[in-house]
N, C-alpha and C positions, 0 to 999 in steps of 0.2 A: 504494500500500500504506500503510495507516494505521500510525502510530508507536504502539507500546505504551508506556504510562506505567507499568503495573504488571503483572507476570506472576508467578504462583506455580506451582511444579512439585512435585508429590507432597508437599505440605506436611502434616506430621503433628506433632501435639502430644499427648503422653501424660502423664497425671497419675495415677501409681500404677496403671498398667495400663488406665485409661480413656482412650480416644482422643477428645479434644475436637475435634481436626481429624484427618481420616483420608485421606491421599493426595489432598489438595485441589488441584485444578488450576483456575486462574482467570486471566483476562486482561482488560484494558480498555484502550481507546484514549485517547490524548491528547485532551482536550477533551470527554470523555464524562461524562455524569451517569448513574451506575449505582446502582440500588436493590437492596439485598440483604434478602431476607425469609427466614423460616423459623420453625418452632415453637420454643418455649423449649428450650434445650439443643442447638440445632442447630450451635452453634459460631460464631455471628455476632460476639459481642464478643471471643472468643478470636482470631478472624481479625484484627480490628483491633489487638489486643494484640501479635500477632506482627509485623504491618506496622510498628508504631511502636517495636518493640524492648522492649516491656514484658515479653513472654514469648518465650523462645527456642524455636524449633522443635526437635523431636526428630529429624526428618528433613526433607529437602526444602530449597527455597530460595525467597527472595523477590527478584525483580529489579525495580529501579526505573529508569525511563527507559532501558530496553534495555541497561544496562551495569553497574549497580551492585548486587551481591548484598548485601542488608541483614542477612543472617543473623548476622554477628558484630559488628555495629555497636551502639553504645549508643543509648539513647533520644535524647540530645541531639545525637548525630552524625546520626541519621536526621532529626531536626527541621531541622538545618542544611542537609541535602540538599534540603529543600523539601516535607516531609510535615507537615501540621498536623492536629490532632485536636480535635474538640469532643465532650466527654463528655455524658452524659444530663442531669446537673444543671449548671445554669449556674455558671461559675466566674468571677465578676467581683469587683472591689473595691467593696463596697457603699457605703462612705463617700466614694468618689470619684465624680465625675460621669461620664457617658458620654464626654464630651470627654477627660477626664483618663485614663479607662480606655484609650481608643483611642490617646492620646498615649503612654502607657506601652508599649502593644503595638508602636507604630511605632518607639519608641526602645529596643527590647528589650535591645540590648547594653549600654546605659547603666545606671547605678544609678538607684534610684527617685527620690531627691531631685533629682539633676540633671535628670531627665526632667520632673519636675513644676514645679520652680522655675527651671530654666535656660531659656535662649532657644531654642525649637525653630526649626528651619529653615523657610523658606517652603514648601518641598516637603512637609515633614512636616505642617505646618498644612493645606495643601491636601489631602493624603491623608486627614487626620482629617475635614475638612469633607465630602469626597466620601463617606466611609464613613457619616457621620451622615445624609447624604442617602439613600444606598443602603439603610440599615437603618431609615429612617423615624423617626429619633430626634432630628431637628433641634429640635423644640419642647421636648424634655426634655434637651437637650445639657448644660445646666448645673445639672441637678437631681441630688442624690445618687442613685446607682444603686439604693440600698435602697428607693426609692420607685417604682421601675419595676414594671410588672406582670411576671408570670412570662414571658410571651411576649416582652416588651420586653427582658428580661434575656437570653433566648435569642438575640435578634437582636443585642444588644450583644456577646455572646461570639462569635457568628459574625463580626461586624465586627472584633473583636480578632484573630481567627484570620486573617482576610484581610489585616489590617494587617501581618502578618509575611511577606507575599508568598510563600505556599507554592504549589507547583505542583499538589499533590494535597491536597484537603480530605477528611477523614474525619469524618462527622457522624453521631452515634449518637442515634437516637430524638429528633429535634429538636422534635416536636410533642406529646410526652407531657405531659399536663396543661394543654394550651392550649385556649382557646375555639375555636369553629368559625371565627370571623373571624380569630383569630390564626393558626390552622392554614393558612388560605388565603393569608394574607400571608406566612407562612414559606415556603410553596411558591413564591410569586412571587419572594421574595428569592433562593431557591436557584436558580431558573430564570435569574434575572438574573446571578447569579455564575457559572453554568455557561457563560455566553458567553465567559468568560475564564479558567476554571479547570476542572480535572478534579475530579470529586466522587464520593465513595461515600457513600451514605446508607443507614443501617440503620433500618428502621421497621416498626411493626406496624399502623399506621393505614392501611387499604387505600384509603380515599377519598383520602387524601393521596398515596399511592403512585400512584394513577391520575392525579392532578393533575400529577406531575412526571416520571414514569418513561417512558423510551423502551425501555430494556432492564432486565428484572428477573432477578436470579439467586436461585434458591431453594436454601438450604442445608438439609441433613438429615443428622443423625448425623455431622457434621464433613466432609461432602463436598458437591459440587455435584450437586443432584438434577436440575435443569433450568434452562434460560435461555430467554428470549424476551420478547415483548411481554406486557403484562398480560393481554390476552385469551388468548394462547397458554398462559400459565402457569395461568390459571384453568381451562382446558379440559384440562390435562394429567392423564391418569389416575393417574400416580404422585403428583402433588401432591394430588389429591383423596383418595387413600388415606391419605397422610401426615396431612393435616389432619382428615379425618373418622374415621380409624381403622377404615375398612371396606375390603373388597376392592374394587379399582378397577372390576371388571366389574359390581358391583352398586351402585356409587355413582352419584349424579346426574352428568349430562354436564358440569355446570358447578358451581363452588363459589366461595363468597365467602371468599377466602383471608385469614386473619388472625383 
């Protein structure tokens, strides 16, 4: 029996009568890479907001690693339990180098100046070098991050997230604004990280979803509409209706979701 890393039960979030999440039930296994898709307003970002404690659910609960209900915990407490989140826009220190950004992430409990100017441990330096290798930033390790491309900044922030050793990575639209080549490389990076982490990815780029997804969850109006492989999701009559806005019985048998 697989161990569940994240389970939500009847998760509901109401904003002035509007239900951004509506009795959402979701679960994923330890070591799984899950992609979540859905039309705008489906509740995808709100879902991540609830998991990380940014938004409190009106009803229901979020259980992490089979035993811890996150509902009443603060954002920093949830982060300390092992959940890390990458937002859509890269959040890196532009005047610091990738090496320095990663060093700060590794030494997160420390203050900024001791992390930058103090003596880092051999283990910390090894971790940073490993992340530079993983993210493909070795050649630009000592260049200020402001000179990195958009894709390289995305990879650096993913590396900074991994440096904090989370058990669950939440990655929100990692390929928005990337070139085709950067998109493929981002997919390869996430597949590599999925060998040692549980990952949830929210994305609209369906070519990218095909590259990385084993299981896809479709959200609609704050609830899970369906789950399955990409092929199963594309052929699902309810998904066709939601994305095309036409009755399922008159819609094509397959649809390009996204």
